[in-house]
N, C-alpha and C positions, 0 to 999 in steps of 0.2 A: 380552184387553186386562185384563182383572182381575188376569192370571198378569204380564204384564209389569208392571203396577201394584206387585205385591207382591213382589217380584225386585228394583224400583229403589229401594222405601221400606226393604225391608233392608239393601240397598248403602248409602243414606245414613247410614241408625241405625249402618253397622260402620265408616263413617268417622266417624261423632261420637263414639263410644267410641274408632277410634284417638287423634283427634285428645285425649280423655283422657290417653290415654297418654304423650305427648310434653308434658305440662303442666311446668312448668319444675319442677326437682329441690326440695325444700320442705329437706332438708338429709338427715342419716344418719337416717332413720326408715322400716318398713316400711310398705307399701301395704296398706291394709284390701279393697282393690277387686279385684276378678280383671282380667286383661288381655282385651282384645276376646276377640271371640270365644267367649265363658266364660261361664256365669251362675252365680254365687255361691249355695251349697246353705245351707240352716238351718244346716246340720254347719257353714259354713265352708268348703265342697269347692268348686274349681271345675271343672266339667262343661262338657266343649266344647261348642258349637251352633253349627249351620254347616245350610244345606240339604240339604246332602246324606244328612241325618238323615230325609228327608223319604222318601226311596225305596229300595228292596229289592231285593236280587239273589237269587237262587238260593241262591248257595256262600254268600253274607255275606262276602267276603270283598274288595269294591272291583274288580272286574273286567268290564268290559264295555261298556256303549256312553257313552252321555252321562248320562242320569238313571239313576245306579246311586250304591248307598252306599257308604261308605268301611269300611275295616278299622273295628276298636275304635281310638279312639285313647285313648291313657296320660293318664289326665287324674286328678281328685279331689285334688290337691295344694291347701294353704290358699293364701291372697292373700300371705301373710306366708312363706311355701317359696319361694315362685316369685319374687317380690323379692328373698328372700334371697338366690338363686342368681344375679343378675341383676345383686347386686355381687360375690358369688365369681367371677362370669365376665369379669367387665372387671377384676379386681385382679391385680396380674402376684404379690401378696402368695405367690399357691398356685404360683410357680415358685421353683428351690431358689436362685436368687439375686435374684430380685424383680424379672426384667426381662419373663417371656413373661406372658401373660396366657392365657385360651380363646381371647379375642377379637385374640389376636396372628395365630395361623390360623383364624379366624372370625370377620369382620369384617362387621359389620352393614351396613357401606356397599362390600361384593364380594360381596354375596348371602350372608353366614354363610360363604363359602370367604377366601382370599386374595389371589387373584388372579395363583398363581402355578405354575408346571406343577408345581413341586416346593418344598414347605414349607420353610420355616427352622427350625430347631432351636436348642440349645443355643450358645452364640456364633456364631450364625451359621452353623451345621452344614447344610449341605441335605439333606434327606431323599430317600426313594427314592418317595416318592409326595405327588400332589396334595391337598389337603386340599377334603373333600368340604362340600356344603351342606348346614346345619343344618336347613334351612328342614320343619315335616314329619316331622320324626324320633319325634313323640307314634305315630305310628304303623306306622312301621319296628319288625320282627322279629330283622334282623341289621345288624350297625355293623362297621364298618369296611370297605374296598375289598372284602377277601376273606373277609367274613361271619364273622370269627374269635369275637365277640362275641355275646352274648343281649341284654344289656341295657345301657342308655344307662351305669349304674353302673358296669359291669364294662368297656368303655370306654375311659371319662376316666379309667381308673387307669393305660393305655396312654401315653398323652401325659403324664400327671402324674408316673410317677417314670421315665418310658424316660431312660438317660443324655443320648441326643444330643434329647431334645425340651425338656418343663421342667426334669426335672432335679431333681428332689425325690426325700423319699422322706416314707411315713407319718410317720415321729417328727418329721422336722424341720417336715412341714405343722400338726400338732398343736400343735406348739409354738410356731411363729409365730403361729397365730392365737388361742389361746389367750394368746398376748402381748398380744394387742389388745382392751382393755374395748370397744370400740365392736362388736366381731364377740361378743363373749360373751353381751352385753346384745340384738343382734339373735339370737344362736340362741335364749336363752331364749323372744324374739318365739315364733318366727317353730315351734317345738318344747316350749310350755308342759308336754306329758304327762312329758320327760325332767328330772326332778328334779334329775340328776348337773349337778354345775357346772364338768367340762371340756366341751370343744367334745369329739364324736368323729365319727369318720372316716365311721360312717353316716350322721351326719345333715349331714357336707357333701356327700358325693357324691346323699343325698334332695335336697337343695336344687339341685343345679347340674343334679340329672333335671328338676326339678319346673322350674327355666328354662327348658332345652331344650326340653320336652315343649310349652310354650305357645307355642312359635315355628308358627303357623299361617299358610300361604298359599292362603287356597282365594276368594279375590274377584278374579282376573283378567279382563280380558276374553274370555278361556275359558268360564270358569264363568258369566259371566253368560250368552254364549251357551248354554251347554250347559242352564242354567234355562230356557229358553227366552225371551229378548231375542235375536231371531236379529238384530238389526241393530248386535251387539255387536263382529262382523268384520266385515271389508273383504269385497269378492267372491274377493281375490286371498289373505286371510286362511282363508278357507274353503275354495277350493280345493286349499290345506295341509294342510289338516286330513283332506279327502277322501283327497288322496293317503298322507298317514301311517296315517291307516285301513286304505287299501288293502289288498288281499291281492298284490299287485306289491310294494308296500315293503313293508309288513311290518312297520313304526315300532311298533306300538300291541298287536303281540305281545307284547313285552316292554316296552315303556316305554305300561302300560296305563291308560287314566286312570280314575278320576279324581286317582288319585297320580302316574300317569307312571311306574309301576316296576311291575314284578310280585313283584319282591323277592327273584328268582330270581339263581343263579350262572350265567354263560355265557362263553361262550369264543368271543371275536369276530376273533381274530389282528390287534389292535389294535399298531403298529407300537411301538418304544420310541424314546425319544429318542437320537439319534445318540452313540455313545459308552456308552448304558446295557446292560449285558447283560438278557438274557429277563426279565422278574419273574415268575415262575410261578404268581406271585395266590394262590387258594385251593387249588390243590395239597397244599402246605406243610400249609394247615392242614385240610384233608378225606383225606390222605394218599395220594389215587387219582388215579391219570396222565393220566385223562380230564378232568381238570379244571386242569392245567396252561394257565396264561394266561388263569384264569377269573376274573371279578370282579364282582359284587354292581352286577346292572342300574339305573342312576342315575336319582332321581328326574329329570325335566325339568325342574320348576317352576321358575319360575326363572335359568331355564337361561342368556339373555342376558345376565346378571347374572355370571357366575363362572366364564367364557373365564380359563385355556386349558383344553382338554375333553380327557378320559378319565384313566386315572390317574395317566399321569406326565405331562399337559400336554404332549400329543405336537401338539395341532391348535389355534392360536390362534385359531381362528373357528368358526360354527357353520356357513360355506360348506363350510368344508373337512373341519369333520367329517361332516355328511351327505352329501358328495362319498364319501366314503372307506368308504359303504355300496353304493355302482351300479360300484365300480371292478372287481370282481370278487372271488368266492369266494377268500381265501385270498391273495389278490395281496401282503399286504406280509410275506408270512415269510420269512424266507430259505430259503436250496435245501435245508438241514441239518435247518431245522423241523420237527417235527411235531406238531400241535396238532390236536386234535380239533374244530374249529367248531360250533357251533350251528348247528343246520338254516334258522335263518331268514335265515342270513349267505349268502347266494348269489345271482345277478348279477341283480339288478330292471334294471339299466339306465334308469334313469330320465334324463330329458332334463334341460339344465341350467337350463328355466326353470322345470321340475319339483324341482328342489333349490332354487330359489329360491323358491317356493312354499311348500314346507316349511320354509326359514328365517323365511318373512313368520308363519307361524303358529305356532311355535317364540317367536317375540317375542310373543305373546299370554299366554302363563303371566305373563310377571311380574305380579306382585300382590306389595310390599311396604308395603302399609297399616298394616299390624300391627306394623311394625319398633319393636320395643322403645326405648325410652330411653335413652341411654347415658348412667350416674351421671357427675355434674359432679363428682364425688370419690368415691373410696372408704376403707372405713376405714383400709385400712395407709398410705393419705394422713394421713388426720387424726392414726392416731396419729404419724407422722412428725413432721408439725406440733408435737406436743404435746411430742415429746422436744425438739425443736428450740427453742421457748417454752421450756423447763424449762432446756438448756442456755445460754441465752442469761440466762436469771437469774441461775444460780450464776457463771458468768463476772464476776470481778472486777474 
């Protein structure tokens, strides 16, 4: 009972913190407090805090059962850097023509994805893959579906400068941001140790990484169950969890709690969208034919919010997705397609009611209580309004 009380008390505390994060936007200024789930240190650093830190695993890799620790989170950013990153994330000034922001493909209302099988890029051009969620990226070691980036800073430069995505250039990005006095002031607040007058690319990347690393989702009903509150899940959801962790279904072998990903590349043989050629995935990165059609195992956290599923959005529902894994090893491959499928992809022959229970369980991984507030306005809008006001005054 005492443990249950502690869990409930911490849950209430986290909700109260979250309500603070949804307070009305006071204007374009940087917050001096950390997002929910972080503690402000004496050195003005936001340090990640959660119940999983009470546990230990032999490998310290965040793999295993319910009460197991997480990998080390990327934290230690200042509140000002995180909040500056929030403004940048939602500001379309980061794109070449000022029409797309990071949130265009990573919408908080869509689980920080975009609800599309293949994302829309510059001028509405369809991209080749879906936008993965950004929840809990602070714990990840590889980025992109094919794992080709090692840091958030490296990853974000891909969409920023790709001609078919945000279509910007480093030179144009710097020119546009430095032309906005509000941003120049905000960057000085976030990076007081940097005496240079101009905004730098390194500071832009760090601010965005700071914000993205603050997107923590660890307070779902599953988490309350994992921490000892057994009534957090229904009997059907517990049955789904048992199937998920069973050696028959083997879901947890790749989607390993508590992150619900083992962060590895897996070849599972998912079919492409009709009319699309085979995406070779990690083969192009690793230059290894064994990884043809291989993709990074995605987290399942908030999975009910990020349909459609797979790298190309091939499946519209969770039920279709879990059914794919029970239809037989390699059943979706063409006759001439030869992939070296992951050994966990086999023929579990799950019954319909077992698939339904799996879906019931997956929905318990939803937790968006720490969703950050979308700014009421961003600095580039203030700059545009300022210029418009000047133009009106100058009009005879």
